[in-house]
Each structure stands twice: as structure tokens, then as C-alpha cells.
C-alpha positions in Angstrom: 229.1 -104.1 110.9 229.6 -102.2 107.6 226.3 -100.8 106.5 224.8 -98.6 103.7 221.2 -97.8 103.8 218.7 -95.1 102.7 217.3 -93.6 105.9 214.2 -91.9 104.4 213.5 -88.2 104.0 215.5 -85.8 106.2 213.5 -83.0 108.0 214.5 -80.6 105.3 213.0 -82.8 102.6 216.3 -84.2 101.2 217.0 -87.9 101.0 219.1 -89.2 103.9 221.7 -91.9 103.3 223.4 -93.6 106.3 226.9 -95.0 105.9 228.8 -96.8 108.7 232.2 -98.4 108.1 235.0 -100.0 110.0 238.3 -98.3 110.4 239.8 -100.6 107.8 237.2 -99.7 105.2 237.6 -96.0 106.1 241.1 -96.1 104.9 240.0 -97.4 101.5 237.0 -95.3 100.6 236.7 -91.6 100.6 233.0 -91.5 101.6 233.9 -93.4 104.7 236.8 -91.1 105.8 234.4 -89.1 108.0 234.1 -92.0 110.4 236.5 -91.4 113.2 238.4 -94.4 114.6 237.2 -93.9 118.1 233.5 -93.9 116.9 233.5 -97.0 114.6 230.0 -97.9 115.5 228.6 -94.5 114.7 226.5 -93.9 111.6 226.9 -90.6 109.8 224.1 -89.2 107.7 224.8 -87.5 104.4 221.8 -85.5 103.1 221.5 -85.4 99.4 219.3 -83.3 97.2 216.1 -84.9 95.9 216.9 -83.4 92.5 219.9 -85.7 92.2 219.6 -88.1 89.3 218.7 -91.6 90.4 221.6 -93.1 88.5 224.0 -90.9 90.5 222.4 -92.0 93.8 222.7 -95.7 92.8 226.4 -95.1 91.8 227.2 -93.6 95.2 225.5 -96.5 97.0 227.3 -99.1 94.9 230.7 -97.4 95.5 230.0 -97.0 99.2 229.0 -100.7 99.4 232.2 -101.8 97.7 234.4 -99.4 99.8 232.9 -100.6 103.0 233.4 -104.3 102.1 229.6 -104.8 101.9 229.1 -108.4 100.6 227.7 -108.1 97.1 228.3 -111.7 96.0 227.7 -114.8 97.9 231.3 -116.0 98.7 230.2 -119.7 98.0 229.7 -118.9 94.4 232.8 -116.7 93.7 235.6 -118.4 91.7 234.2 -121.8 92.5 234.6 -123.9 89.4 237.7 -126.1 89.8 238.9 -125.4 86.2 238.8 -121.7 87.0 240.7 -122.1 90.3 243.3 -124.3 88.6 243.4 -123.7 84.8 245.0 -126.0 82.3 248.8 -126.2 82.6 251.4 -127.5 85.1 250.7 -131.0 84.0 246.9 -130.7 84.3 244.4 -130.9 81.4 240.7 -130.6 81.9 238.7 -133.2 79.9 235.0 -133.0 81.0 233.1 -130.3 82.9 229.7 -130.5 84.5 227.7 -127.9 86.5 224.4 -128.4 88.3 223.3 -124.9 89.4 219.8 -124.7 90.9 220.5 -121.0 91.8 222.1 -121.7 95.1 225.1 -123.8 96.1 226.2 -125.1 92.7 227.8 -128.5 92.3 230.8 -128.8 90.0 232.2 -132.0 88.7 235.1 -132.3 86.3 237.5 -134.9 85.0 241.1 -134.2 84.2 244.4 -135.8 83.1 247.6 -135.4 85.0 251.1 -135.9 83.7 252.6 -137.3 86.9 252.4 -137.5 90.7 253.7 -133.9 91.0 250.8 -132.6 88.9 248.3 -134.7 90.9 249.7 -133.4 94.2 249.3 -129.8 92.9 245.6 -130.5 92.6 245.5 -132.0 96.1 247.2 -129.0 97.6 245.2 -126.4 95.6 241.9 -127.7 96.9 243.1 -128.5 100.4 242.5 -132.2 100.2 243.9 -135.2 102.1 243.6 -139.0 101.8 240.2 -140.4 102.7 240.3 -141.6 106.3 240.2 -145.4 106.7 236.8 -146.9 107.2 235.0 -143.7 106.1 232.5 -143.1 103.3 233.0 -140.2 100.9 230.7 -137.3 101.6 229.4 -136.6 98.1 226.5 -134.9 96.5 226.9 -136.6 93.1 223.7 -138.6 93.7 221.7 -135.3 93.6 222.7 -134.6 90.0 219.6 -134.6 87.7 221.7 -135.6 84.7 223.3 -138.9 83.8 227.0 -138.5 83.1 228.8 -141.2 81.1 232.3 -140.3 82.5 231.3 -140.5 86.2 232.1 -142.5 88.3 235.6 -143.7 87.4 235.6 -147.4 86.7 238.9 -147.9 88.5 239.7 -145.8 91.6 243.2 -146.3 93.0 243.0 -143.5 95.6 240.5 -141.0 97.0 241.1 -137.6 98.5 238.6 -135.5 100.4 238.2 -132.1 102.1 238.6 -133.4 105.7 237.5 -130.1 107.2 233.9 -130.8 106.0 231.5 -131.2 108.8 230.6 -134.6 107.3 233.9 -135.9 108.8 234.9 -136.1 112.5 236.4 -132.8 113.6 235.3 -130.9 110.5 233.2 -127.7 110.7 232.9 -126.4 107.2 229.7 -126.6 105.1 231.7 -127.6 102.0 232.6 -130.8 100.2 235.3 -131.6 97.8 236.3 -135.0 96.6 239.0 -136.4 94.3 238.8 -139.8 92.8 242.1 -140.9 91.1 242.8 -143.7 88.6 246.6 -143.7 88.6 246.7 -146.5 85.9 245.3 -144.0 83.3 246.5 -140.7 85.0 242.8 -139.7 85.1 240.9 -138.2 88.0 237.5 -136.6 88.8 237.0 -133.8 91.2 233.8 -132.7 92.9 233.2 -129.3 94.6 230.0 -128.1 96.3 228.6 -126.2 99.3 225.4 -127.1 101.2 
């Protein structure tokens, strides 16, 4: 496991920093190049002088963390809004956007217009959706929204797509939900994305 930690004072009084990286990270970051491929689990200690300015120490730790692929951002929150993943264009126009973010696992809900079936299928493909299985309820978190939204739900739904790999459906194992409600008579749709 990639790791960066302060190891406490060294016996000579200097601050001790431990950095352990995988061989892949070692190829991408100069501080990690001292880790030999046959000793990937070994941690190497780099004594630094106590007189070193705190900002410099923090910079080294930050660069080491990035170079060793240390997760600095929860992957669930990164690039998560549907309008960011698929911006306006290619026959798609975002109309309404809603975010409920309690600090963890935000819920995104958005309505959009699509020019034709090709544009709609671009959305379906981009978000990894498939038609709602027969005799199955949609796994949605829209009932947890604290705000009332006048554009949800769609009054006329002609088709529904879901993220079938969600563990809410048979055979799914991902803690993620995404739903797409489509009104093909108005070329209007609403998409939901959330983690739990």
C-alpha cells in the first residue's frame, strides 16, 4: 500500500518521514525512486532538518502523496455531476440542475432536452445505463431530497433506464445508483446520480 507518514523524531533529533511506494508510483515521482522493485513493501526513512520551514515540509508531503497515488479526494465526489461529465452539446441541453450535498455522497438530479434518439443514446452510454428490467422498481434516492422540485418527476415517462450494476438489482455489486426517466413525446429527460 502506498504510504506517506511522519515517523517522529529520529535519534539525531531530525524529523523522520517515511515514504513507501509501489513500483508504478516509483516511476512517476522522484522521491519514490529510491524504492527498489524487489523491495516494494519496504519503507525508507528520509531524515530532514528540524530547521526546515513548515511550508516546505508540507509541500514535500503533498508532492509525495500525489506521486505515490495517495487518495486525496474521495473518488465518489470527483467529476460526479452529470452536466460536468456530459456538458451541453451533441444534441444535449441541460435545463434544470439540483444538488443535495450533506457533505458525503451527494445526490445530483438534472433535466435535459435531447434532439433525437442518437443524443439520448449518448446519455445512456455515457452513464452506463440499460433499460429498467421488467417487473422491477427503480432504486432511487429522490425521496430523500429535502427540497421540493417542481420539475420532478416527469409527468409522462415513456421509458426508464437504470444503472443495472447497482447492488439494488439482482447481480449488481456497486454502491451507486443512476436513473434516467425519459419523455420521448417532449424530448425531455431527467437523470439522477448518487452513491450510498
